[in-house]
N, C-alpha and C positions, 0 to 999 in steps of 0.2 A: 547417424551416420555410425557407422562401427569401422575400428582399424583393420579388420581381416578384409573389410569389400574392399576399401580404398589399397589395401595392398594388392588385391588381385588386381585391380584396375591399374594401379601404378605398373605390375609386372608386364602386363598386356600394352601399357601404352609407353612406357620410357623404358630405355637400352640397359642393359645391365653395364655397361662401362660406367654408368654413373653410379657407384657405388654407395650406397645407403646404408649407416649404422642403427638404426632402429626400425622396430616394426609398426611403431604407433606414430601416429598424425598430430601435429600441434594445432589446436583450438585458439591457445591464448596463452599470452606470456608476461609476466610483469619481475622486472628486476632479476632475479637469480629464479625465478621458477616457472617452468612451463605446466601446461596442463593440456591433455591430448581430448580427440574428441568423444572420448568416452567418460571423460572428466576425472580422470587420474592424475595426479599431481607428480610432477620431478624435480628435485634441485638439479640444477645446472651448472656442472663442473666443467663445460664444454665452450660456454657464451660463445655460440657459432664459431668455434675452431678462432679464438683470442681475438673476435670481434666485437665482441660486447663488455668492454672493462668498464663503462657505464650503465650496465646492466639494461635488460629490455625494456623498451618503452622507459627509458627515464624521463619524467614531465617536462626537464627544459629541453630538451631534445623534440619532442611532440610539438609542443608550441613554437620551437623555432622553426619545423618545418611547416606547420600549420599558417604561420605567419607568411613564410615564402609561397607557400601554395597559394594565397590570395593575392598575389604579386604576379608571378609569372613563372611556369615549370621549366621553359626550354627557350633557348634562344640558340643555341649554339656559340659558346662564348668566342670562337674563330671568326663568328662574322658580326653580333651583337655582344660587345664585352657587359659586364656588371661589376660593381663596385665590389661586391662581396668576394668575388675571386681573388680579386688585387689584395684585399684587405688580409684573408686567408694566407696569401703566398708571402705578405707582409710578416704576419704572425709565426710560421711556420722559419722563415728566415732567420726573426727573433730569438726564437725557441733552440732552435738545432746549436750543436756545438760550434765553438770556433767564433771568432769577433770580425773575420773577414766577411768584404762585401758577398752576399749569395743572393741568388735568384732561385726560385720554385716554378715548377709546372703541375698543374694538375692533370690527372688521368681516371679511370675508372676504376682497375682492378692493381692487385699486387703484381700479376704476371706482367701486364700493361706498363708497369712502371719500372720493374727490371729491363723489359725490353727497350724503354726507352733512354735508363741509364746506360746501356751499352752503345745504344746508337749515339747519344751525346760523347761518351768516353772516347768512342772511333773515331767522331767529327773532331774531339778537340786535340788529339793526339795523331792523326793520321797512322795510328798503328791497327791490326785486325785481332789480334790474339787476347783470350781473354782466360783466366785460370780462376777455377773454384777448386772447391774441396769435397772428399767424398763424404757422404752423407748429409751433403746439403742439398736443400729444397730451394728454387727459385720458381716455380710454376708450370703449369702444363702447355704452354702455348710451346712453338718448336726451339724456339730457342731459351725458352723456362727449362723443357727437359733437357736440352744439351748441357745446360749449365748443370743441373738437377745431379747429386751422386748418388741418384739409390737407382736400379732399375725395377724392382717390383714393388710397386702396380705401374709406374708412371710412364715408363720406356717400352713394356712390352708391345711389340708389334708397331710400333710407330718411326721407325727409322728409315732413312737414314737421318740424323740430326743436322744442322748447322757444323761447320769444320771451324777448325781455330779455337776449340775449348778443349782447356786442359785441365785435369784434378790431381789433385795432392792430397795426402793425408791430412785429416783434421786432429787437431790435440785432443786426446781422449787418455786422463791418466788411467781410468778402468780399465783400459784395454791397452793398455803399453804403450801407447805414442804420447811422445812429450812433446814439446815446446821446439826442443832441439831437433828431434827426429821430423817434424813438419819444417822446419825451416830448410833443414838440409835437404829435404825432397822437394823444395821450391829449387834449389842452387843445383839439384841433379836433374831438375825439371827443364833447367835453361841452359844444361848441358847438353844433355843427349835429345830434348825433342823440340825445344825452341828457342831461338834467339831474344833474349828480354827485350832486347833494342825494335822487336815488333809486337809486345805484350803492350796493349793499351789499357788494362785494368785487372786488378785481384779483385774479387767479389766473395764477402762472404757474410754470414748472420754472424752477430757478436754472441748470440745463445741461438745454437742449431734448433729448429723448430720441429719439423718432422723428422729428424736426423738423430732425436733422443734428449734436447735440452741440454746439452753438452754446451757452458761458457766459454768462451775463446779465452786462455789465461792472459793475464795483462801482460806479461813479456812478453806473450806471444802477438799480441797487438802489436806491443811497440817496436818487437821486428819486423814486422811487415809495414808499418809505415817507416822505418828506417830504410828497410829495401827499398820498396817505394821511392821516396824519395830521390836515393841514391840512382836508381833507373829509369828515372823519367814515367813510372807507372802509377797511373790513379789506382787510389783505396776506394773501394765503393762497399758501404754499410748497407746490407741488407735488411732495415728493421721494420718488414713488412709484418710478423708478429710478435717481436719485441717492442715494439713503439708504445707511446702512449701511457707510460706510468707502471706497465705490467711485471717489470723487472725491480720496481723500487727507485728506479730514476725514469726522466719522461722519455728518453732513449738509452737502450744497453750499452752503445758504444760511450758512454759517460762512464762508466765503472774503470774504465782504463784509463783516462785522461785522453785517449786518441782522438785526433780530429780527423774526419774522413774527406776525402774531395768531393765524393757524392754520396746521396743518402736517398733509399726508396721507402716507402711508408704506406701503409693501407689498413687494411681491418680497420682495428678501433680509432682510428681518424675520425670515422662519422657515423660512430656508433650502431650500424648496422646497414647503413645507404652504402651503397657503391660510391669509393672517391678512394684514389691513391693520388700520390706525390713524388716526384722527383727532387731534392732541393741539393744546392752545391754551388761552389764556386761562383762565382758573377761570370767570370771569365770564360769558366768549362762551360757552366749553361748555355752563354752565347753563342759554341760553336756551331751548334746545327745552323742552315740556312733558315729565314723565314716559309713556314709551309712545313718543313721538316718535323716539326713536332706538333701535338696535338689530338683530337680523335672529335666525331659526331656528339658523345654525350661526357668528353672530358671535362671535369669541374661542373657537373650538372649542379644547377642551383639551390634544388632541396638538398641534397649530398652537401653543400658548402655550408648551408644554414645548418646541418645538423653538427658539421664538423665545427662551426665557430661554439655552439652548446656545447661540444665535447669538451673543447678547450678552457671553455669557462666552467665546466664541472671538475675536472680534475684539479683546477686550483681553488675553485670556492670549498670542495669536498676534501680538501687533503689526500687525494689518490694516489699522490707518488709516495708518502708516506704510510698509508693504509695498506699498499701494497706491501710493505716490508712488515708492517705488522700481522698481518695474515700471513703471510709465507711464513714469517718465524712458529706461527702456531702450527700451521702445518707440518711441518718438518718437525717440531718438537712430538707432535701426535706419533707421526710416523718412526720417529728414533724408539718411541715407547712399545711399538711394535715388531721390535727384532726378534725378541725372543721368540716371540709366538709365531713369527713368520720368516723360519729360516732361508725361505727365498730370495729376503731383501738383499741386494749385493750393494748397492748405493743409494743414497737420500742426495740429491743436489737441485741446487737451484738458484738463483738470483732474485730476490724480492717475492714476488707469487707465480714468478716462473721454476715451477718445482714440477721435478719429477721423480718416480721411484722406480730403479731397475731392477730386474728380476731374473736369478740363474739359479740353475740344478743345485741345493744345497751341497757344499762342499766341493766343487767344481767351477769353471769358468764359462760354464756351458750355457746359453741364454735360454731363458725358458718362457717359450712364446705360450705356451699352453696356459702355464698358471696366469699369465697376463689377461689372456681371455677369460679365465675363470673369475678373477678377480672383476672383470669389467662386467662379466653377465652377471653375477651375485650382483654386485651394486644395483645394477638397472634391476633388477626385480626385486630390490628394495625402493627403488626409486630415487635413485642417483645417477645420475651421466657421466661416464668417464671416458677419456680417450687416450687411447695407446701412441706410441710412437715409439722411433728406434730402427736402426737397420736391421735389427732381426724380430721385429716387434716384441721387444720381450720390456719395454717400462711402459709407465703409467704418467701421464703428465697433467696436470692441475690449470685449468685456466678459467675458476669462477670470477664472475662479474668483481671488480673490488670495490663494488657497492652493496656486497652480501650484508644483509643483517647480522650481527652476534650471534643471534640464537639461532639463526638459519646455519652460520657455519658450524657450530655446534651441533648441529643434527646430522649434517651432511659427515661429520669427522667420525661420527657412532656409527653412521650405516659403513662408512668406510672400513673402519675398524671390523665390523661382522661381516663384511665381503671379503677381507683378505681372511680372515678367522676362517671362513666356511670354507674357502679355495684350499688354505693350508692343511686341512681336514680331511680333505677328498683322499 
């Protein structure tokens, strides 16, 4: 089997709207490595877009899925429930921020979790309006696109979108937007566009994912919490990409000390199996009537079994602490490259949710071409990197937190070579 043959068949059989980064096809994977159908090896710094914090095919996850496979694969939890769903909800309730009573509902995808969080917020408040942020990414469903603060490629040709969704700027110091600017923009929004008494929720990623790995400043998170409390607005933390040890905390919002009313999570929750969740204050979660929440595959038992194993691995292998160690190694390495790579404008991150942003030397102009060159040079050398940012001028690093030390060092050397080669063009 050859990559070129599969690429030709892919182009004939699948639509171009499903954008695919690589032109090679996976045959096998283990921990932080992928092998293609022609036997080439790649170091995976994408982790399926932040899904594989526990790596490819972690043996504990494989064993948990196999054990469940020998029992049953599907009953539809809403028809015949099972203990593992309840037990996972209990674990999530205990692990998420805040000591108040909580409840958790399971779904299948991050976008589905976001959609249901909005439904719950509207049911609980009797209000309809939602506020999101520029640069945000909340999914590709219709409400997900409405909430997302980036047009290309997510919104082009798909409107109109659900109404009563509003956007304000997200604080990004590199681009001159302060916490005060963002909070003032909210106040302006409430004066000129929407009565705050109609706003059900404000939703944000504690660290923007597709938007560029910008972390919400602590004073901004505290300001949002205060504003929401004053106006009766719910605060939703979208932890789909940030959750499960990536940032050096189990959840990114823990860095701020702020407790949200609702949280969405997915991606690394089940280590590659489709599973998502909404967790929130018990009274808010109970606002929807019976039958208002759920889904045919929501809380699939194989995915739930994998999620239990994920939580075990994070605790047993100290992945929260390891995320901080690996992130420090990466940022230190990137800082050493500044003199050789003048396109580096900023290196930022929490734990192992790190990005490097590129601008044309001596300017504030985003350099998306240089970003693509780094990505291409790394791929030629066997390292998978993902870009991000409103202008596509940042590289984000999403290696599994289980990556062996020697492999991490090999990847950093490839990264250096790729960036130096791109800078020499």
